[in-house]
N, C-alpha and C positions, 0 to 999 in steps of 0.2 A: 799448804794447809789443806787444799782440797783432797790431795792424795792421802794425807794422814787421816782426814775425816772419813774417807771411804774405807780405809783400812780398819778403822775402829768399828765402823758399821758392819763390815764383813765379820770381824771377830765376834761382835755381839750376836750377829745372825747365826753363826756356826755354834756358838755356845748355847743358844736357845734351842737350835735344831737338834743338837746332840743330846739334849735332855730327854727327847722323845725316842726311847730305845726302839720302839716298833718302826719309827720312821727311818732310823739308821739301818736297821736290819733290812727293811724293805728297799732302801736305796741300793744296798749291796746286791740284793736278790734281783732287782730290776736291771742293774748294770750287768749281772750275769746273763740274764735273758737277752739283753741287747747284744752282748758279746757273742752269745751262741747264735743269734740270728745273723750276725755279720759273718760268722765263720761257717754258716750252713753250707755254702758251696764248696768249702774245703773238706768239711766232715762228710758230706754226701755229694760228691761231684757229678751227679747225674740227676735226671728228672725223677723225683720221688713218686710220681704218678704212673710210671711205667709198670706194666703188669709183670709180676714175677711168677714163680712156680711153687713157692712154699705157702700154701693157703691156710689161713686161720691157725697159725702156730702160736702157742702161748709164749710169754716172755721167757727167754733163756739167754745163754751166753752169746749166741750169735745175733738174736733179735731181742734187744733189751726191753722193748715194748711190744713184742709180738708182731704178727702180720695180719693184714685184713683179708677179706674174701677174695681179693685179686692177687694175693701173694706179695703185697707191697709192704715195705718196712714202715711200721707205724712211727718209729722213732724219727726216721728221716722226714716223714710228712709233718710230724710235730715241729721239727727244727724249722722247716720252711713256713709252717703255720704260725709260729711265733713271729717270724719276720713279717708275714702278711698282716697279722693282727696289730702289731705295733705300727706298721706303716699306715694302715687304714685309720687306726685310732689317733695317731699324731696328726696326720693330714686333715682328717675330718674335724678334729678339735681346733686346729689352727684356722680352718675355714669358718667354723661356727663362731669361734671367739672373735675373729676379725669382723664378721658381720654384726655380731652383738655389740662390739665396741663402737662401731660406726653408728648404728641405730640408737644405742643407748646414749652416746655422747651428744648426738644431734638433738635427741628428745630432751635430755636433761639440761643442756646448756641454753637452747633457744626457747624451749617451752611453748606455750600458746597452742596455736592450731597445729603446728608441726608435731608437737608432743602428743596431742590428741590423736592425730592420724597414725603416727608410728606406734603408739601404745595400743590402739585398737587393733592394728595389724598383729602386734605381739600377742595380745589377748586371744586373737583368733587362732593362732598357732598353739597357744597354751591349752585351750579348752579341748582340742582334738587329741585323743590318745596318741602318743608318739609312736608306739609300736604299730598300731593300726595304720597310721598315716605312712610310716616307713614301708610296711608291707604293700600297701596300695601303690605307692610311688614306684617301688622296685618292680612290682608286677607290671606296671604300665610302661616303664622306660627300659626294662631289661636288667637281668642280674649280672652286670659286669662289675669289676672292682671299682672303676671310676664312678659308675652310677651309684654304687653302694656308698662311696665316700660322699658324693653329692647329696644323697638322700639323708644320710646321718647328719650332715652339716645343716640341711634345711630344717630338720625337726628339732635340732638342739640349740639353735642360736637364741631363742627367746629368754632363757634363764640368764645368759650373760648380758643381754640388753637390759633386762630389769635391774640387775645389780649395778651396771655402769650408770644407768639413768639415775638411780637413787644416790650414788656417790657424787655424780655431777650436780645434782640438786642441792646437796649439802655443802659442796665446796665452792660453787660459783658465786656465793655471796661473801666469801672469806676476804680478808683484808688484802692478801697478796694478789687476788684476782682483781679487786677494785684498783689496786695500784697499777697493775698491768694495763687495765683499761685507761687509766688516767695518763699513762705514758704513751698511749696511742697504739698499743699492740693490736694486731688483727685478731678477729675471732678465732681463726684457725690456729694462730700461734698461742693464744690463751688456752684453747682447748687441749692442744697436744704437747705444748711445752711447759705450761704452768699447772694445769689440772691433772693431765694424764699421769705424770710421774707419781702423784699421790694416790691414784686409783690402781696402779700396777700391782700392789700386793693382793688386792681382791681378785684381779684378773688372773694372776699367776696361780693362786689357789684354785679358783674356779676352773682354770684351764686343765689342771691335773685331773680334776673330777670329770671333766668333759672327755678326756682321753679314756678314762676307765669306762665311762658310759658308752662311748663310741665302740670300744672293743667288745663290750657286752652286747650291744645292739647288732653289730656285724655278725657275731657268733650266733645270735638268735635268728637273724635272717638266713644265715647259711644252714642252721639247724632245720629251718623250715623249707629248705630247698631253694632259697632265693639268693644264694651266694654264687660267685663266679666259679663254675665247675672246672675251669681250666687252670685255676690257681689253687695250690694247696693251702688250706686254712684249718684252724682248729675247729671252727663251726662245721666245716665240710666233713671232718672226721666224725663228729657227733651225729651228723645227718646220716652218714653211711652206717653208723654203728647201731642205729635204732632196731634193725632186724636181727641183731646178734647180741642183745643184752644178756641173754641167758647163757649162751655157749661161747661167747668171746668178750668177756667183761673188759679186757684190756683195751679194746677199741674205743670205749667211752670213758673209762676211768682216767687214763693218762692225759688225753687232751682236755678233759673236763677239769682235772686237777691243775693243769698248767694255766688254763683260763682263770680259774679261781685265784691262783697264786699271783698272776700278773695284775688282775683287777684289785685284789686286796693290797698288794704292794703299792700300787699307785694311790689308792685311797689313804693308806697310812702316810705316804709321802705328802699328800695333800694336807693331812692333819698336822704333820711336822712343819710344813711351810706356813700354815695358819698360825701355829704357836710362835714361829720365829718372826713373822711379818706383821702380825696383828698389833697395831700400836697400843690398843687398850691393854692387851696382855703384857706387852713390853713395859708399860708404865707400872703395872702392878708388881712386876718382878724387880723393879729398880729400888 
């Protein structure tokens, strides 16, 4: 019965998800980007940052996205840049969502003094402009890839914490939670085995949006010269292209278009997941 019920839920999920055409198209596009990033070492089996001899060539049959001021193939840097952006975005989103889940769950379930302390800490991070705080932190600890991931996670967790806290506040008084307490379940078991599965749809949708935000923030930091110069990234290409906007348009147009496509795809996928997982929308469609 359990497997049958799960199968029915999966069918309902995919039926609702497929109704959002933009989400389906975005899913295909994102899979394409992921596939290209995985195959980057095969397509370009050498360091894309090695200086070449063909300087500032426009797109042609040999260089489909042209070359930069050091003679490097922009297409090859974009391939590795997609991998960097997706890696940073996914890892930073996982970090910030995990932190937000823990803080939001503790605050929403236990309430009282703990809730006040954790929410005041959350408010402190929310009132500080994220971009300004990210720039300050990266400038202080250094522009390495791992530091950028850490900084993006630090400035992004409060939104998740707020959402999880609100969900826990509304669910902790439900009958199934009261029944679990009556049966002697531990707080940890109630939080993560009884309540958390009901919060997961919110977390999944929010997680996709956090990935998009992390990619955008990393690209912005790299554009300002605060990215890791030893790792090819899309933001790094935009940073290098600033001096060549008039006479080498391809250096900014191609990486900028790829960033836009990745972020928009993830946002549309988030909308599709929200349509498929939101219980209120599901009830209206029945």
